[in-house]
C-alpha positions as CSV (number, residue, x, y, z in Angstrom):
1,M,120.9,84.8,74.0
2,D,120.7,82.3,76.8
3,M,117.5,81.4,78.6
4,S,118.4,83.2,81.9
5,K,118.9,86.4,80.0
6,M,115.6,85.9,78.2
7,W,113.8,85.2,81.5
8,E,115.3,88.3,83.0
9,M,114.2,90.4,80.0
10,M,110.6,89.0,80.4
11,K,110.6,89.8,84.1
12,L,111.7,93.4,83.3
13,Q,109.0,93.7,80.6
14,Q,106.3,92.5,83.1
15,E,107.6,95.0,85.7
16,A,107.5,97.8,83.1
17,M,103.9,96.9,82.2
18,K,102.9,96.9,85.8
19,I,104.4,100.4,86.3
20,Q,102.6,101.6,83.2
21,K,99.3,100.4,84.5
22,E,99.9,102.3,87.8
23,L,100.9,105.5,85.9
24,E,97.7,105.4,83.8
25,N,95.8,106.4,86.9
26,T,98.2,109.1,87.9
27,V,97.3,112.8,87.6
28,I,99.6,115.5,88.9
29,E,98.3,118.9,89.9
30,A,100.5,122.0,89.7
31,E,99.2,125.2,91.4
32,V,100.6,128.7,91.0
33,N,98.7,131.4,92.8
34,W,95.1,131.0,91.7
35,L,95.8,128.6,88.7
36,V,95.6,124.8,89.0
37,I,96.6,122.6,86.1
38,S,96.0,118.8,86.2
39,I,98.3,116.7,83.9
40,N,98.1,113.0,83.4
41,W,101.1,110.6,82.9
42,K,100.9,111.0,79.1
43,M,101.6,114.7,79.6
44,D,98.1,115.7,78.5
45,V,96.3,118.5,80.4
46,E,93.1,117.0,81.8
47,K,91.9,120.1,83.7
48,V,92.6,123.8,84.1
49,D,90.9,125.7,86.9
50,F,91.4,129.1,88.3
51,E,89.7,131.6,90.7
52,T,88.3,134.2,88.4
53,L,87.7,136.7,91.2
54,D,91.4,136.8,92.1
55,L,92.9,136.2,88.6
56,I,90.5,137.9,86.2
57,P,87.7,139.6,88.2
58,W,85.6,140.7,85.2
59,L,85.3,137.2,83.6
60,N,81.8,135.6,83.8
61,D,81.3,131.9,84.3
62,S,81.0,131.0,80.6
63,Q,84.1,133.0,79.7
64,K,86.0,131.3,82.5
65,V,85.0,127.8,81.1
66,A,86.0,128.9,77.6
67,L,89.4,130.2,78.7
68,Q,90.1,127.1,80.8
69,E,89.3,124.9,77.7
70,A,91.4,127.1,75.5
71,I,94.4,126.8,77.8
72,K,94.0,123.0,78.0
73,N,93.6,122.6,74.3
74,A,96.5,124.9,73.4
75,Y,98.9,123.0,75.7
76,N,97.8,119.6,74.4
77,K,98.1,120.8,70.8
78,W,101.6,122.1,71.5
79,S,102.6,118.9,73.3
80,K,101.5,116.7,70.4
81,K,103.3,118.8,67.9
82,A,106.5,118.8,70.1
83,Q,106.3,115.0,70.3
84,E,105.9,114.7,66.5
85,V,108.9,117.0,65.9
86,A,111.1,115.1,68.3
87,S,110.0,111.8,66.8
88,S,110.8,112.8,63.3
89,K,114.2,114.0,64.3
90,M,114.9,110.8,66.3
91,Q,113.8,108.7,63.3
92,W,116.5,110.2,61.2
93,V,119.1,109.6,63.9
94,M,118.0,106.0,64.4
95,S,118.0,105.3,60.7
96,Q,121.6,106.6,60.5
97,M,122.6,104.4,63.5
98,W,121.1,101.3,61.8
99,L,122.9,102.1,58.5
100,N,126.3,102.4,60.3
101,M,126.1,99.3,62.4
102,P,128.5,96.5,61.5
103,A,127.1,93.1,60.5
104,G,126.6,90.8,63.4
105,W,126.6,93.5,66.1
106,L,123.4,92.2,67.7
107,P,124.3,89.8,70.6
108,W,121.8,87.1,69.4
109,M,123.1,87.1,65.8
């Protein structure tokens, strides 16, 4: 790999790190009717909020908090499990790709 390509790769890596830093402070809210869910850039739910009087009128304040936490925790648990399943499937595919690559296929070899 020549130096100009290396320099270009380093610049791209620095730009990616800069974008990642910006994303760390990004939280997106989605609202449907009386339910608001706040999700960060890692796809973790940070907050669930809803109007109990409109959505579930008989819920008291402590029940509301418990339900909001249950929704948040259930989604985050699902998200982590989904990432683990996808990762394990991709590991198998990637291992097969590496096994089937011809010798010397990497440009810097």
